Structures are given as C-alpha cells and as structure tokens.
Biopython code that builds the backbone (N, CA, C, O; Angstrom):
import numpy as np
from Bio.PDB.StructureBuilder import StructureBuilder

atoms = [
    (1, "MET", "N", (129.906, 107.937, 106.607)),
    (1, "MET", "CA", (128.920, 106.922, 106.263)),
    (1, "MET", "C", (128.464, 106.240, 107.538)),
    (1, "MET", "O", (129.279, 105.822, 108.361)),
    (2, "SER", "N", (127.194, 106.136, 107.688)),
    (2, "SER", "CA", (126.600, 105.514, 108.865)),
    (2, "SER", "C", (125.952, 104.198, 108.476)),
    (2, "SER", "O", (125.314, 104.089, 107.429)),
    (3, "ASN", "N", (126.125, 103.202, 109.331)),
    (3, "ASN", "CA", (125.481, 101.913, 109.086)),
    (3, "ASN", "C", (124.153, 101.820, 109.817)),
    (3, "ASN", "O", (123.553, 100.746, 109.876)),
    (4, "THR", "N", (123.692, 102.914, 110.368)),
    (4, "THR", "CA", (122.440, 102.938, 111.089)),
    (4, "THR", "C", (121.301, 103.195, 110.125)),
    (4, "THR", "O", (121.324, 104.181, 109.387)),
    (5, "PRO", "N", (120.303, 102.321, 110.119)),
    (5, "PRO", "CA", (119.151, 102.565, 109.238)),
    (5, "PRO", "C", (118.467, 103.887, 109.585)),
    (5, "PRO", "O", (118.415, 104.273, 110.752)),
    (6, "HIS", "N", (117.955, 104.561, 108.599)),
    (6, "HIS", "CA", (117.261, 105.843, 108.784)),
    (6, "HIS", "C", (115.754, 105.604, 108.790)),
    (6, "HIS", "O", (115.059, 105.986, 107.849)),
    (7, "ASP", "N", (115.254, 104.979, 109.841)),
    (7, "ASP", "CA", (113.824, 104.705, 109.947)),
    (7, "ASP", "C", (113.078, 106.018, 110.142)),
    (7, "ASP", "O", (113.497, 106.862, 110.934)),
    (8, "LEU", "N", (111.978, 106.189, 109.424)),
    (8, "LEU", "CA", (111.206, 107.436, 109.523)),
    (8, "LEU", "C", (110.723, 107.707, 110.935)),
    (8, "LEU", "O", (110.715, 108.853, 111.383)),
    (9, "TYR", "N", (110.323, 106.661, 111.635)),
    (9, "TYR", "CA", (109.801, 106.845, 112.982)),
    (9, "TYR", "C", (110.891, 107.271, 113.951)),
    (9, "TYR", "O", (110.603, 107.926, 114.953)),
    (10, "GLU", "N", (112.132, 106.913, 113.671)),
    (10, "GLU", "CA", (113.251, 107.347, 114.501)),
    (10, "GLU", "C", (113.720, 108.741, 114.092)),
    (10, "GLU", "O", (114.106, 109.543, 114.941)),
    (11, "ASP", "N", (113.687, 109.026, 112.798)),
    (11, "ASP", "CA", (114.108, 110.340, 112.315)),
    (11, "ASP", "C", (113.080, 111.429, 112.635)),
    (11, "ASP", "O", (113.446, 112.582, 112.862)),
    (12, "PHE", "N", (111.796, 111.063, 112.654)),
    (12, "PHE", "CA", (110.721, 112.012, 112.958)),
    (12, "PHE", "C", (109.847, 111.477, 114.090)),
    (12, "PHE", "O", (108.656, 111.247, 113.880)),
    (13, "PRO", "N", (110.408, 111.270, 115.291)),
    (13, "PRO", "CA", (109.616, 110.649, 116.363)),
    (13, "PRO", "C", (108.366, 111.456, 116.730)),
    (13, "PRO", "O", (107.349, 110.886, 117.127)),
    (14, "GLU", "N", (108.446, 112.768, 116.598)),
    (14, "GLU", "CA", (107.303, 113.613, 116.932)),
    (14, "GLU", "C", (106.197, 113.520, 115.887)),
    (14, "GLU", "O", (105.087, 114.004, 116.109)),
    (15, "LYS", "N", (106.495, 112.904, 114.753)),
    (15, "LYS", "CA", (105.515, 112.773, 113.668)),
    (15, "LYS", "C", (105.013, 111.337, 113.504)),
    (15, "LYS", "O", (104.341, 111.030, 112.519)),
    (16, "ALA", "N", (105.329, 110.463, 114.448)),
    (16, "ALA", "CA", (104.960, 109.047, 114.323)),
    (16, "ALA", "C", (103.456, 108.867, 114.122)),
    (16, "ALA", "O", (103.034, 108.100, 113.257)),
    (17, "GLU", "N", (102.655, 109.564, 114.910)),
    (17, "GLU", "CA", (101.198, 109.436, 114.771)),
    (17, "GLU", "C", (100.721, 109.980, 113.429)),
    (17, "GLU", "O", (99.840, 109.401, 112.794)),
    (18, "ALA", "N", (101.309, 111.100, 113.002)),
    (18, "ALA", "CA", (100.922, 111.692, 111.720)),
    (18, "ALA", "C", (101.299, 110.770, 110.561)),
    (18, "ALA", "O", (100.542, 110.641, 109.600)),
    (19, "ILE", "N", (102.459, 110.132, 110.648)),
    (19, "ILE", "CA", (102.873, 109.187, 109.601)),
    (19, "ILE", "C", (101.865, 108.049, 109.516)),
    (19, "ILE", "O", (101.402, 107.695, 108.432)),
    (20, "HIS", "N", (101.535, 107.489, 110.653)),
    (20, "HIS", "CA", (100.585, 106.378, 110.695)),
    (20, "HIS", "C", (99.223, 106.803, 110.136)),
    (20, "HIS", "O", (98.626, 106.086, 109.333)),
    (21, "ALA", "N", (98.741, 107.960, 110.559)),
    (21, "ALA", "CA", (97.429, 108.436, 110.111)),
    (21, "ALA", "C", (97.415, 108.712, 108.612)),
    (21, "ALA", "O", (96.472, 108.331, 107.920)),
    (22, "LEU", "N", (98.456, 109.371, 108.108)),
    (22, "LEU", "CA", (98.508, 109.675, 106.682)),
    (22, "LEU", "C", (98.623, 108.407, 105.839)),
    (22, "LEU", "O", (98.026, 108.318, 104.766)),
    (23, "LYS", "N", (99.386, 107.428, 106.318)),
    (23, "LYS", "CA", (99.487, 106.161, 105.588)),
    (23, "LYS", "C", (98.118, 105.506, 105.457)),
    (23, "LYS", "O", (97.809, 104.902, 104.430)),
    (24, "ALA", "N", (97.304, 105.625, 106.496)),
    (24, "ALA", "CA", (95.991, 104.988, 106.498)),
    (24, "ALA", "C", (94.996, 105.685, 105.570)),
    (24, "ALA", "O", (94.114, 105.035, 105.008)),
    (25, "LYS", "N", (95.133, 107.009, 105.404)),
    (25, "LYS", "CA", (94.123, 107.718, 104.621)),
    (25, "LYS", "C", (94.585, 108.206, 103.256)),
    (25, "LYS", "O", (93.760, 108.633, 102.448)),
    (26, "ASP", "N", (95.885, 108.153, 102.981)),
    (26, "ASP", "CA", (96.408, 108.692, 101.730)),
    (26, "ASP", "C", (97.274, 107.630, 101.039)),
    (26, "ASP", "O", (98.395, 107.358, 101.469)),
    (27, "ALA", "N", (96.746, 107.039, 99.973)),
    (27, "ALA", "CA", (97.447, 105.954, 99.276)),
    (27, "ALA", "C", (98.782, 106.427, 98.689)),
    (27, "ALA", "O", (99.760, 105.678, 98.685)),
    (28, "HIS", "N", (98.820, 107.659, 98.198)),
    (28, "HIS", "CA", (100.069, 108.188, 97.635)),
    (28, "HIS", "C", (101.128, 108.293, 98.733)),
    (28, "HIS", "O", (102.276, 107.898, 98.527)),
    (29, "PHE", "N", (100.754, 108.814, 99.879)),
    (29, "PHE", "CA", (101.685, 108.928, 100.998)),
    (29, "PHE", "C", (102.149, 107.536, 101.440)),
    (29, "PHE", "O", (103.331, 107.337, 101.718)),
    (30, "ALA", "N", (101.238, 106.594, 101.503)),
    (30, "ALA", "CA", (101.599, 105.233, 101.896)),
    (30, "ALA", "C", (102.615, 104.640, 100.919)),
    (30, "ALA", "O", (103.542, 103.944, 101.333)),
    (31, "ARG", "N", (102.443, 104.915, 99.619)),
    (31, "ARG", "CA", (103.412, 104.421, 98.628)),
    (31, "ARG", "C", (104.773, 105.083, 98.808)),
    (31, "ARG", "O", (105.805, 104.424, 98.688)),
    (32, "LEU", "N", (104.781, 106.382, 99.097)),
    (32, "LEU", "CA", (106.049, 107.080, 99.353)),
    (32, "LEU", "C", (106.779, 106.460, 100.537)),
    (32, "LEU", "O", (107.987, 106.231, 100.478)),
    (33, "VAL", "N", (106.050, 106.191, 101.601)),
    (33, "VAL", "CA", (106.651, 105.604, 102.801)),
    (33, "VAL", "C", (107.173, 104.209, 102.503)),
    (33, "VAL", "O", (108.269, 103.855, 102.939)),
    (34, "GLU", "N", (106.416, 103.418, 101.776)),
    (34, "GLU", "CA", (106.863, 102.059, 101.442)),
    (34, "GLU", "C", (108.106, 102.107, 100.563)),
    (34, "GLU", "O", (109.055, 101.355, 100.785)),
    (35, "GLU", "N", (108.103, 102.988, 99.570)),
    (35, "GLU", "CA", (109.275, 103.116, 98.703)),
    (35, "GLU", "C", (110.478, 103.589, 99.511)),
    (35, "GLU", "O", (111.591, 103.103, 99.312)),
    (36, "TYR", "N", (110.258, 104.541, 100.427)),
    (36, "TYR", "CA", (111.343, 105.006, 101.291)),
    (36, "TYR", "C", (111.931, 103.835, 102.074)),
    (36, "TYR", "O", (113.151, 103.677, 102.127)),
    (37, "HIS", "N", (111.079, 103.017, 102.677)),
    (37, "HIS", "CA", (111.562, 101.883, 103.470)),
    (37, "HIS", "C", (112.335, 100.881, 102.600)),
    (37, "HIS", "O", (113.347, 100.336, 103.041)),
    (38, "GLU", "N", (111.870, 100.639, 101.378)),
    (38, "GLU", "CA", (112.577, 99.727, 100.471)),
    (38, "GLU", "C", (113.966, 100.266, 100.128)),
    (38, "GLU", "O", (114.952, 99.532, 100.190)),
    (39, "ILE", "N", (114.041, 101.540, 99.768)),
    (39, "ILE", "CA", (115.327, 102.160, 99.426)),
    (39, "ILE", "C", (116.216, 102.215, 100.660)),
    (39, "ILE", "O", (117.416, 101.955, 100.571)),
    (40, "ASN", "N", (115.648, 102.545, 101.794)),
    (40, "ASN", "CA", (116.418, 102.622, 103.030)),
    (40, "ASN", "C", (117.036, 101.266, 103.369)),
    (40, "ASN", "O", (118.201, 101.193, 103.760)),
    (41, "ARG", "N", (116.263, 100.202, 103.219)),
    (41, "ARG", "CA", (116.789, 98.856, 103.466)),
    (41, "ARG", "C", (117.912, 98.531, 102.483)),
    (41, "ARG", "O", (118.908, 97.919, 102.868)),
    (42, "ALA", "N", (117.765, 98.930, 101.225)),
    (42, "ALA", "CA", (118.804, 98.675, 100.222)),
    (42, "ALA", "C", (120.088, 99.424, 100.570)),
    (42, "ALA", "O", (121.183, 98.881, 100.426)),
    (43, "VAL", "N", (119.958, 100.668, 101.027)),
    (43, "VAL", "CA", (121.136, 101.442, 101.440)),
    (43, "VAL", "C", (121.815, 100.755, 102.623)),
    (43, "VAL", "O", (123.036, 100.599, 102.639)),
    (44, "HIS", "N", (121.035, 100.353, 103.596)),
    (44, "HIS", "CA", (121.606, 99.701, 104.778)),
    (44, "HIS", "C", (122.310, 98.395, 104.396)),
    (44, "HIS", "O", (123.398, 98.109, 104.895)),
    (45, "ARG", "N", (121.700, 97.613, 103.526)),
    (45, "ARG", "CA", (122.324, 96.356, 103.093)),
    (45, "ARG", "C", (123.626, 96.631, 102.340)),
    (45, "ARG", "O", (124.592, 95.881, 102.482)),
    (46, "ALA", "N", (123.657, 97.697, 101.542)),
    (46, "ALA", "CA", (124.881, 98.055, 100.815)),
    (46, "ALA", "C", (125.962, 98.531, 101.784)),
    (46, "ALA", "O", (127.124, 98.141, 101.662)),
    (47, "GLU", "N", (125.582, 99.369, 102.741)),
    (47, "GLU", "CA", (126.556, 99.891, 103.716)),
    (47, "GLU", "C", (127.164, 98.796, 104.583)),
    (47, "GLU", "O", (128.343, 98.859, 104.932)),
    (48, "THR", "N", (126.376, 97.808, 104.927)),
    (48, "THR", "CA", (126.853, 96.736, 105.805)),
    (48, "THR", "C", (127.425, 95.564, 105.010)),
    (48, "THR", "O", (127.795, 94.537, 105.578)),
    (49, "LEU", "N", (127.491, 95.731, 103.690)),
    (49, "LEU", "CA", (128.046, 94.730, 102.776)),
    (49, "LEU", "C", (127.276, 93.419, 102.756)),
    (49, "LEU", "O", (127.809, 92.387, 102.349)),
    (50, "VAL", "N", (126.018, 93.460, 103.195)),
    (50, "VAL", "CA", (125.146, 92.296, 103.060)),
    (50, "VAL", "C", (124.878, 92.081, 101.573)),
    (50, "VAL", "O", (124.870, 90.950, 101.086)),
    (51, "GLU", "N", (124.660, 93.184, 100.863)),
    (51, "GLU", "CA", (124.495, 93.171, 99.408)),
    (51, "GLU", "C", (125.409, 94.242, 98.831)),
    (51, "GLU", "O", (124.959, 95.351, 98.544)),
    (52, "PRO", "N", (126.680, 93.924, 98.659)),
    (52, "PRO", "CA", (127.621, 94.926, 98.136)),
    (52, "PRO", "C", (127.186, 95.452, 96.771)),
    (52, "PRO", "O", (126.593, 94.731, 95.968)),
    (53, "THR", "N", (127.489, 96.704, 96.534)),
    (53, "THR", "CA", (127.153, 97.348, 95.274)),
    (53, "THR", "C", (128.264, 98.327, 94.938)),
    (53, "THR", "O", (129.196, 98.511, 95.720)),
    (54, "THR", "N", (128.166, 98.940, 93.797)),
    (54, "THR", "CA", (129.167, 99.926, 93.416)),
    (54, "THR", "C", (128.948, 101.208, 94.220)),
    (54, "THR", "O", (127.829, 101.488, 94.652)),
    (55, "PRO", "N", (130.005, 101.980, 94.418)),
    (55, "PRO", "CA", (129.829, 103.268, 95.110)),
    (55, "PRO", "C", (128.825, 104.173, 94.398)),
    (55, "PRO", "O", (128.075, 104.904, 95.045)),
    (56, "GLU", "N", (128.813, 104.123, 93.074)),
    (56, "GLU", "CA", (127.877, 104.957, 92.304)),
    (56, "GLU", "C", (126.424, 104.554, 92.579)),
    (56, "GLU", "O", (125.556, 105.410, 92.751)),
    (57, "HIS", "N", (126.176, 103.260, 92.617)),
    (57, "HIS", "CA", (124.813, 102.794, 92.873)),
    (57, "HIS", "C", (124.395, 103.126, 94.306)),
    (57, "HIS", "O", (123.254, 103.522, 94.549)),
    (58, "GLU", "N", (125.311, 102.967, 95.240)),
    (58, "GLU", "CA", (124.997, 103.306, 96.634)),
    (58, "GLU", "C", (124.666, 104.794, 96.762)),
    (58, "GLU", "O", (123.742, 105.170, 97.483)),
    (59, "THR", "N", (125.422, 105.632, 96.062)),
    (59, "THR", "CA", (125.155, 107.076, 96.069)),
    (59, "THR", "C", (123.793, 107.373, 95.455)),
    (59, "THR", "O", (123.045, 108.207, 95.964)),
    (60, "GLU", "N", (123.475, 106.685, 94.359)),
    (60, "GLU", "CA", (122.166, 106.863, 93.715)),
    (60, "GLU", "C", (121.038, 106.485, 94.685)),
    (60, "GLU", "O", (120.033, 107.189, 94.780)),
    (61, "LEU", "N", (121.209, 105.380, 95.395)),
    (61, "LEU", "CA", (120.203, 104.960, 96.377)),
    (61, "LEU", "C", (120.041, 106.010, 97.472)),
    (61, "LEU", "O", (118.920, 106.328, 97.868)),
    (62, "ARG", "N", (121.148, 106.544, 97.956)),
    (62, "ARG", "CA", (121.070, 107.577, 99.002)),
    (62, "ARG", "C", (120.329, 108.820, 98.511)),
    (62, "ARG", "O", (119.546, 109.417, 99.250)),
    (63, "HIS", "N", (120.584, 109.205, 97.258)),
    (63, "HIS", "CA", (119.890, 110.375, 96.690)),
    (63, "HIS", "C", (118.394, 110.113, 96.587)),
    (63, "HIS", "O", (117.588, 110.989, 96.899)),
    (64, "LYS", "N", (118.017, 108.911, 96.151)),
    (64, "LYS", "CA", (116.593, 108.566, 96.075)),
    (64, "LYS", "C", (115.966, 108.622, 97.469)),
    (64, "LYS", "O", (114.866, 109.147, 97.641)),
    (65, "ARG", "N", (116.673, 108.075, 98.463)),
    (65, "ARG", "CA", (116.163, 108.077, 99.835)),
    (65, "ARG", "C", (115.954, 109.514, 100.320)),
    (65, "ARG", "O", (114.936, 109.830, 100.936)),
    (66, "MET", "N", (116.935, 110.383, 100.033)),
    (66, "MET", "CA", (116.836, 111.779, 100.464)),
    (66, "MET", "C", (115.643, 112.475, 99.805)),
    (66, "MET", "O", (114.921, 113.221, 100.467)),
    (67, "LYS", "N", (115.432, 112.240, 98.516)),
    (67, "LYS", "CA", (114.309, 112.863, 97.806)),
    (67, "LYS", "C", (112.970, 112.373, 98.366)),
    (67, "LYS", "O", (112.039, 113.155, 98.557)),
    (68, "LEU", "N", (112.893, 111.076, 98.623)),
    (68, "LEU", "CA", (111.656, 110.529, 99.201)),
    (68, "LEU", "C", (111.403, 111.107, 100.584)),
    (68, "LEU", "O", (110.270, 111.458, 100.916)),
    (69, "LYS", "N", (112.450, 111.209, 101.388)),
    (69, "LYS", "CA", (112.287, 111.761, 102.744)),
    (69, "LYS", "C", (111.818, 113.218, 102.659)),
    (69, "LYS", "O", (110.978, 113.649, 103.449)),
    (70, "ASP", "N", (112.362, 113.972, 101.701)),
    (70, "ASP", "CA", (111.917, 115.357, 101.512)),
    (70, "ASP", "C", (110.427, 115.416, 101.143)),
    (70, "ASP", "O", (109.686, 116.247, 101.669)),
    (71, "GLN", "N", (109.994, 114.528, 100.235)),
    (71, "GLN", "CA", (108.572, 114.501, 99.857)),
    (71, "GLN", "C", (107.701, 114.128, 101.044)),
    (71, "GLN", "O", (106.637, 114.712, 101.248)),
    (72, "ILE", "N", (108.152, 113.157, 101.824)),
    (72, "ILE", "CA", (107.389, 112.734, 102.999)),
    (72, "ILE", "C", (107.305, 113.882, 104.001)),
    (72, "ILE", "O", (106.235, 114.153, 104.548)),
    (73, "TRP", "N", (108.425, 114.555, 104.242)),
    (73, "TRP", "CA", (108.430, 115.664, 105.188)),
    (73, "TRP", "C", (107.493, 116.790, 104.740)),
    (73, "TRP", "O", (106.785, 117.373, 105.561)),
    (74, "LYS", "N", (107.491, 117.089, 103.458)),
    (74, "LYS", "CA", (106.609, 118.157, 102.957)),
    (74, "LYS", "C", (105.152, 117.830, 103.239)),
    (74, "LYS", "O", (104.377, 118.719, 103.590)),
    (75, "GLN", "N", (104.768, 116.562, 103.089)),
    (75, "GLN", "CA", (103.383, 116.189, 103.376)),
    (75, "GLN", "C", (103.104, 116.219, 104.877)),
    (75, "GLN", "O", (102.004, 116.569, 105.304)),
    (76, "LEU", "N", (104.095, 115.854, 105.663)),
    (76, "LEU", "CA", (103.900, 115.881, 107.117)),
    (76, "LEU", "C", (103.811, 117.311, 107.650)),
    (76, "LEU", "O", (103.083, 117.586, 108.603)),
    (77, "ALA", "N", (104.558, 118.209, 107.024)),
    (77, "ALA", "CA", (104.604, 119.586, 107.493)),
    (77, "ALA", "C", (103.429, 120.414, 106.994)),
    (77, "ALA", "O", (103.184, 121.513, 107.493)),
    (78, "ALA", "N", (102.707, 119.893, 106.016)),
    (78, "ALA", "CA", (101.584, 120.654, 105.427)),
    (78, "ALA", "C", (100.428, 120.769, 106.391)),
    (78, "ALA", "O", (99.407, 121.373, 106.062)),
]
sb = StructureBuilder()
sb.init_structure("model")
sb.init_model(0)
sb.init_chain("A")
sb.init_seg("    ")
for serial, (resi, resn, name, xyz) in enumerate(atoms, 1):
    if name == "N":
        sb.init_residue(resn, " ", resi, " ")
    sb.init_atom(name, np.array(xyz, "f"), 0.0, 1.0, " ", f" {name:<3s}", serial, name[0])
structure = sb.get_structure()
C-alpha cells in the first residue's frame, strides 16, 4: 500500500498536454478526469487515515480508481 497520491500528470507525464487538451474539448473526458481525482483523493485520505474507512470500502475505491484510469488511458491512447 502506497500513501503517494496517483496524480494523472505524474503517472502519465508524457501525456500531460494531451490530458489538458482533451479536458478542454471533451466534456466526457473532463468528467472522467474529475471523477478520477475525487476517487484518488478519497483513497489517499483513507490510506493516510485522514478519513479512515473500512478495508472493503478502501478496496472498492481503489477498484473504481483503476477502472477510471483505464478509461482515461484508452482515450489518451486512441
């Protein structure tokens, strides 16, 4: 378990410009990115015990984050 936030710009530094451009022109992509950031912040808060949660809920949040990241990557790679 890592307490390091999984920021998209850090995870995909070579795609930073593409992320920014797609957010500006594609409302669906922008919503995916915003939802990813919300879930990512929730995972980080749970991991650092700022907002403790059950292990099951933390796992559910991680799965949601992974699915969102996969959707974001598919759009970036297209």
